[in-house]
N, C-alpha and C positions, 0 to 999 in steps of 0.2 A: 808657449806648446804644451798641451794637456793628453794628446793622444800617444799610447806607448811606443817607443820609438824601437823600429827593427833593425840590428846589427844583423847585418848580413857577412858571416865569413863564409870561406871555401876551403881556406885550411888551415893547418893547425895553428901556425902562427896566428893566423887573423882571427881563429877562436879566441887564443888565449889574449891579443889585442880585446877583442868583440869582450870578452869578461873584464878587462882592466877597465872601459869604458862603462860598463856596466855599472860599474861600483860608483861611478860619479853621475850618472844619466837615472837615478831612482826609476823611473818610468819607461823602463826599456827591456826586451826579451831579446835574448841570442838566438839566431837561428843558425845552425853549422850543417853543412851539406855531408849525407852521409858517406861512413867512411874515409872519412879525411879529418871530422871535426868530430870529437869522443864528448867535450865537455861542453853543450850546449843545453838551451832550454826546450828546442822544438827543431828536430832533425827534418831535413827534408833532403829529397833526391833528386827533383827539378828544378835548376837554378831560374828557369825562365817562367814556369809555372808559379813559382814562389814569390818572385819579386811582381808579376804581372795582378797576383792576389791580392797582395799586398799593395797595391800601386792604387789598382781599382776601389779598394777600402780607404782610399785617402790616409794609408797609416803613413809617417815618416820612415824613409827607410835611409840606411845608412849602409853600404858594399865597404868591406873592406877588402876591397880586388882593385883592378885594372876598368878605369872610366868605360873602355869599349863593351867591355860585359855588360855592365849597366845602359849604357847608350844602346846597345844594341837590339838588347830585351824590351826595353821600355819605347822605344821609338814609333812603333806601329800605334802608342797609344795616345799620344800628346795629337791634343787637339786645342784645349781651351787652358793658358795659360794661367787662369783665374782659379781655375778648379785644378792647380795642381798641388800635392802635398810635397812636400821639401824632402829632395833624393841627394845623396852625399855619396863619394866615394873617397875613403880611405888609403895611403899609401899603407900595406902592411907593418911599416915601421914605425906609420903615425907622424913621419916626417911633414907629408901634404894632407889638406882635407878639401876639398873642391866640392861646390855646392853645383850639381849640375840643373837642378832644375828646383819651381819653389823659392828661387832665391828672396824673396819679398814676403812670403809664406813661411817664415821661419827659419828657410837656409841656411841663411847667412849666418842672423844671429847663431843657432845651431853648430855651424861650421866654427865658428871662432870659438865657442865651448868649447868644442872636442879639440883645437886646435893648441887651447889653454891645457887640457888635460895631457896631452903628448906631447907639449911644449913643441910643438910642430906649427906650420905656417898656414893658414885660410885665404886658398886663391880666389879672392870674392873679386867678382869684376865688372859690377853694377856701379855704372859711371857715377852715380850721384852719391853712392856710400863711399868711393874711394875717395869723390874731390873734396865733399859737404860732410861727408859724417851721418847725411838723413838721405831715406826714400820716404816720399811723400805718399806713396802709396801702401806703405809698412810703417803704421806710426807706432809708439808704445801699446801695450796691453790695456786696454779700455777706450782706448780713441778710435773713431770709426770715419771712417773716408766714405762722404755720400756718393761722388762718381769719382772713382779710381779712376777709369780710362782718362783722364783730365792731368792727371798726374804726371804722365808720360809727357807729355807736351809741353809741360812749365818747367820739367827738368831739363828738357835739350833745349829752351829759350833761357834756362841759366844760366847752363854749361855752355853755349851761344854770347852769353855778359847780358844776359837781359832778363835781370831779375825780375820778380814779382811783386806787388805790394801785399801788404799782410794785415790783415784786420783782426783785431782779438777781441771778442763781444765777451767769451766767460772762456774759461778754463787758463790756466798757465802752462802754457808749451815751454815749457823749457827745449824742450826735444829739437825745437827748433833754432836754437840760439846761432848756432853757422850755420842759417842758411841767410844769404845775400838777398836784402829785400832793397824796392825803388816805392818810393809811396805814389810814381806816376806809373809802375811799370804796366804792362799791356796786358797782364795774366793779376789775377787776382787768388791770392789765400784767405778764407775766412776762416775761425774758427768762431763754433757759433752753437750756443745749445737750444737754438729758436727753430720751429717745424719750420722751413722755409725750401724754397726750389733754389739750384743755383743758376748764377747768371750765365749766359754762354763762354763769356770770361772766368769764371771762379772755378774754383776748387773749393768746394765746401766741405771742411772737418766741424766732427763733432766730440767736445772733450769729455772725458768722464765727470761732469760736474753736479748730476741731480741725483738726490737721494729719495727715492720713493717710499715714503714709509706708509705702512697698511696696518689697519686690525680689522678684525672679523668674530661673530657670532663661529662658535663651534660648529663644523662642515657647512660652513659657507660653501655655494657652489663658486668651482671656479671661474665659472661663467659671468657669474654677479659681480665677482672681484675683478676680473679681468675689464668687465664693463666700464667699470669705476674708474681703476688706474688710465683707463684707455681716454675715457670722457674728462677727465680731469686734464691730464697732458695735452688733449686738445682745447680745450676752454685757453687754457695758460698759454697756448700757442707754441710748446714746449716739446721739441725732438724726443723720440723713444729711444734713439741711439745717443744719446747724452744719458741717458739711466746707465750710473756705477752698480748699484744693486737695492731690491728691495729690499725694506728691514722692519722687524717688529719685535715686539716684545717676546721673552725666552719661550711663555707657555703655547705659542703657536709656530711652535720648531717644528709640530709634527702637522700644521695643518697641512692640507694638498691644496686649499688655495691660493694659499703666500706660494707655494712651491711650484704651483702653476704660472702664478704670472713670469716668477721670477724666468722659468722656461722659457714664458713667450717670450721675454725682451732680450734673453741669452744674456742673461748678468748673475750674479751668485743671490742668497738671500741669509742675510745676514739676521742673528738676533741678538737682546739686550735684557740683563737683566733689571725684574721692575725699580731698583737701587740706581741705578744709570738715566732710566727714565726720567725718575724723579726729579734727579737733579736738574733736568731742562727745566721743570715748570715756569722758572722767572719769564722763559723766553719763550712759552705757549700765547698761540695766540687763543686758543677757545679752553682754558683748562677744565677738569671735572671733577667736582666731588663725589659721583655716583660712580667713574672710571674709578678712582681713586679707594674706595672702599669694595672695589669689585677686584684689581688686579695692583695695589698697592703703588701707583702712578697716576698722575693727574693727566695722563695723556698716554695715546699709542700711536698713534700715525704720527701726528706732530712732534711727538717728543722723539720719536726712532730716526724720522727725517734729520733731527737738529744734531742727534747724537752723533749721528754716522757723518753728518757735514761737519761736525767739529765746532771748534772754538771760535772760530772765523765764519763760517758757513752762518748763513742767515734762513730762515724760511720765507720760504716767497710762495708759496700756494697752502690758505690754510687749509683744516680740515674739511673735506669735501664726504658729504654721505650718501650711499643708497641702502636700503632698507637693513639690509645686514652686515655692512661692510662701513670704513671709512678709509680716507686715502689724503696724503698732506705730500709736499713735495719741500727740500730745502736746496741749498745750493750752494756751491764751497769752490774755490780753483780747479783742483784734484783728488777725486775722491778714490782713493786705494781699498776694495774692499777687504782684501785679506786684513788690513791692521784695524777696523772697525767691527766690532760687535764678534760675535760669533758662531760660525757656521752649525749648521744642526750636524751634529754626529753621526759617526758612520760603523756601525760594527760589519765585517766577515767574518763569519766562521769558515774556517777554511780548511782543508783537510791537503796533507802533503803528499799522500798517497803510501804505499811501500818505504819509500826513503829515496828510490835516483828520481833525477830529472826527467827522465824519460818517460815515468809512470806518473807526471802531475800534470793534471789537466789545465787549459789554455786561462782557463776563467779564474784557478785559482791565483796563477803567475800575475795577469793581470791583478787580481783584487789586493795581491802583494806589494806588487809594485806601485799602485796607488797609494797605499797605508803609510802613514808616518810614524804608527806606534805597532809592534809584534808582541806581541803577548803567547809567551807559553811553556811549555817543558825545554828546559838548556837543550836537550838530545833532539828535541823535534823542529828546536831554528834552527839547530847547525843543519841539519837536513836540507834547509834552503838554502844553505851556500852563499856564492854571492849576492843572490837575491836581496839580503838585510843590509847591506852596504848604503852608507848614509840615513839609518833606521833606529828611532831607540827599540832597543830589546829590552822586554819584561820577562825575566827570567826565573821561572818557578821551578820547586825542587817536586820530582815523584809526589804524587800521593794530595798534594795542594789545588786538587781541579777548582773547587770551591771559591777559592780566592783567588785564580786564575782566572774564573768567571765575573766573579766582582769587578776586578783589578779592568779586566776590558770592560768593562760596561761602563766604568767611572770613566775610564779614560774617554767613551766615546758620547758621555752624556757634559764633556767639559768642549765638547768641540770638535776633538780628534778623529781622525780615518785611520781606524784599528783593524788590525787582523787578528783572531783566536787562531791560533795555529793547533791542529790535533795531526797526528798520523792518521794513516789510512784514510778512509769515511769519517766526516766530523758529526755524520749522523749515525754512527756503529759505535754505540759501545764509546761512546767520546763525547766532546764537550759541546754540541749544538743540545743533546737534550738539555743540561745542567744549567743552560744560558736560558734556556723557555722555562724550567723549572721555577729559577728565582725569579725572573721578570712574572712568573703567574701569583708566586707565593709572597712576594714581597711589594708587588703593586706601587715601585717607585717613581715618581713621577718626573724625575729627572732621568730614569733608562727608559720610562715608556717615548718619549720625544725622542728618541735616536732612531734613526734606519736600522735596517739590519738584514744583510743577505747571508744565505747558507749554500755554499758551495759544494758539491759533492766531489769525494776521493777514490781511486783504486782503492777498494779494501783490502784486507790480506787476504779473506775467503776468496777475493774474484779473483788476484793477480795466482794464489795457490792451485785455483782451479785450474785457468790459463795456464799453470806451468805442466800440470798434471795430464791437460786434453778435455775433459767437458764433464767433471762430475757431478756437476750442478745442472746438468741438463733437466733435470725434472724438479718435481717439490721438493725444496728444502727451506732450511731452515735452521737459524743460529742460535746458541745459545752459551753465556759465557758461563765458566765454571769457579770464576769468584765470586765469596760468599762474603767479603766483604761488604758488600749494596745490599744483595739479595740472600734470605736465609738458606740454606743449605736443603731445608728441606720443599721447597719451593723450587729448585733449582732440579731436586729430583723427579719431583712429580714433571716438570714439563720434560727432562729428558723420556722418562715411562710413555709419555703423552709422542712424543717425537717417534718411539720406537715402537709402538703402537701404531701408529698412524704411517708405519716404514716412510718417515722422510729421512732425504739426505742430510747429515747432522755436521752445521760446522762449527764444531769447540774453540772457543776464544778464551785466552786468559786459563789451557789445559793446566799448568802447574807453575809452580815456585819454589824457591827452597825449603819453606817451610808449609808448603800446600802441596801433597802429593796422593791422598787418599781419593780426589777429588776424581780425578783423571780415571782410577784404576776402579771406581765405581760406576761411572759411566759407561764405561767399555764395557762391564758387566751387564750393565742394564741393557744395551745395544745388543749384545751377544744372544740374548736373551729370546730376540724378533728376529734376527737377522742370520743366515748363513757363518760359522767360522772363517769362509774364506772371503768374503765380502770385502774389495779395496777398500784400503785408507790412505788417505794423501797426508804425508808429514811436512810440512815445510818450514824452514828453521830462517830467517834473515834475510826474508825473499827484498829483492831487489839491492842486495847489500853486499858488504866483504865475508866471504863464507856462507853465501845461500845454498842450500840443501834440501832438495824435494828427493819422497822418497815412497814408494808404491807399496804398504805391505798388508799382509790378510790380517781383517781386525782379532781373529787371537792370536796373532805372533807380535801386537803391537807390544814393544819394549815401551816404558815410563823413564827409563834413566835419564835417556837423552831429551826428555820434554820441557820447555821450559817458558818463560813471559815473553818469549820470543820466537815462541813456536805458534801457528794455525794446525788443526788436525780437523780434516773433512770424512765423514765418515761415510760411507756410499749405503744406498740401501737394498732390497733384498734383490734387486734387478739390477744394481753398479756391476759392471763385468771390469775386468783387467785384460790389455791384449799389450801385442807386439806390431809394431809398424814403425816405417819410415825409421828403421834403425834403433828404435825406443821401444820403453813401455811407456804404458799410457793406461788411464782407469776415462771411464766414461757411464754414463747413465741413461737406459735407453727412452726416449719419452713416448714409447708406442707405431714409429713411425713403419716398421717390421708387419704390423699389425694390420696397418693403414694399405699397405701396398698386399697383402693378401686379401684384403678385402675387394681389393680395386681391382685385380687380375681374376680372382675366384678361385683362387689356388690353397 
């Protein structure tokens, strides 16, 4: 189950149990009912709408609440059990775990996992699993059932004392060890990696027994490689359902065509270093000196397929070629992609926002939940709270920005899923820029093969503006006053330009214990171009303990309480401070008053 699990808490006690479960279920998010659950990743106000949306998105749902609540909310949506995701309920004390829907789509397995965590009881009710510990229509990962509708009939006959015959043509179905069989049974369970149609009395199961090795020229089209793989499987009479992985040499880890084929087959893409492929040379059907001179191995497609199949595997389809690509197939009893080769590494550059979970976007939470490794300044990683559970932390000190980025890139280049964590928005005075700078300047081949996502965060200036009203309502800019990386004359030049252009200015890194004069200079530069009473938002410890937001006049801006945990927003010549709804606000007009005057002719 790779989808992010939604843990639904309706009470404070439910929220505590949800956090406990989340620590053991890395791919999960805690949804909490507003006014009742304070500690959550995502707050909601309408339970029915939330459950409906999650169910329609086919997200696994774990409701920490009464079963009747979930049943009533989801009953109108039930139509096709084949399309149902896992839906479970857990009693608030964790004693009882009940899979309601999708028992054979992961709910039973997840129920047992949760029961192990809470030391409770999984109330599994599917007869086959209770009696024999097996569900024919829900095989282990990698195994595919061609005609699952027949599994129910076979299990019913089995429970009535009429076991099926079992024919094993490929694979090693150890998971069927407890299944009673009868060579003369009226029904047949066939395990095969051949591309065949099931007989009328047959359940057809495809094992993960095939490794498809591929090679291609740089920028080969996905269509060409896909056509070659499809043709190779068809000519050999092999089922695409038995392909466990698409495999190649590591220099192809960033090749779009390879990943397109893996996606089309719904299997992982895995990659091998040249020396591992070279070790397969004695088993190759068509070794090539030309290939060896180019990549350091005498074969790619055949060697990768054999490496994935392991020493007991065999090459069953030698290299097949198209104009720009190659394909070969090896067979083994049970290929587990996670234990063979290396995945393409992935780096997510994320921002925690100002600090609390309420201001962290769902895309960031998902990236963190899927990551194996977390890299960042220690206090920033602490802001993730329970989301760090079960992951390897790589804490760095303040000021070690380059070391952080290099380490994250190295981990990703080794095939890991990595999250590089910033505060605020990673692209605003944070880590995203440095990552791309290193990639651009160093041109490291291993780094260049990883995949990268940048997930925005709520920046300090955004939350400061929201707390104060709408001071960024018109043209604005952001300037860092830290001269550690930017010469002070350049900062002064930008301040003068912003002041003359009448931009609202967000000042980051306004002052530190040793660096005080920059903010005073910035204030004086801005004062030279706008009124003394220009509103200034001073926001400290946003969304954290000790948060303080005040609006002061530019001429009265006091420097002694401003530090690196503060963001300062200086309005432009049109910005206003006003009172409404029982408090002070600041906003910057955008010209709507003039527009109304033009429209009314007044």
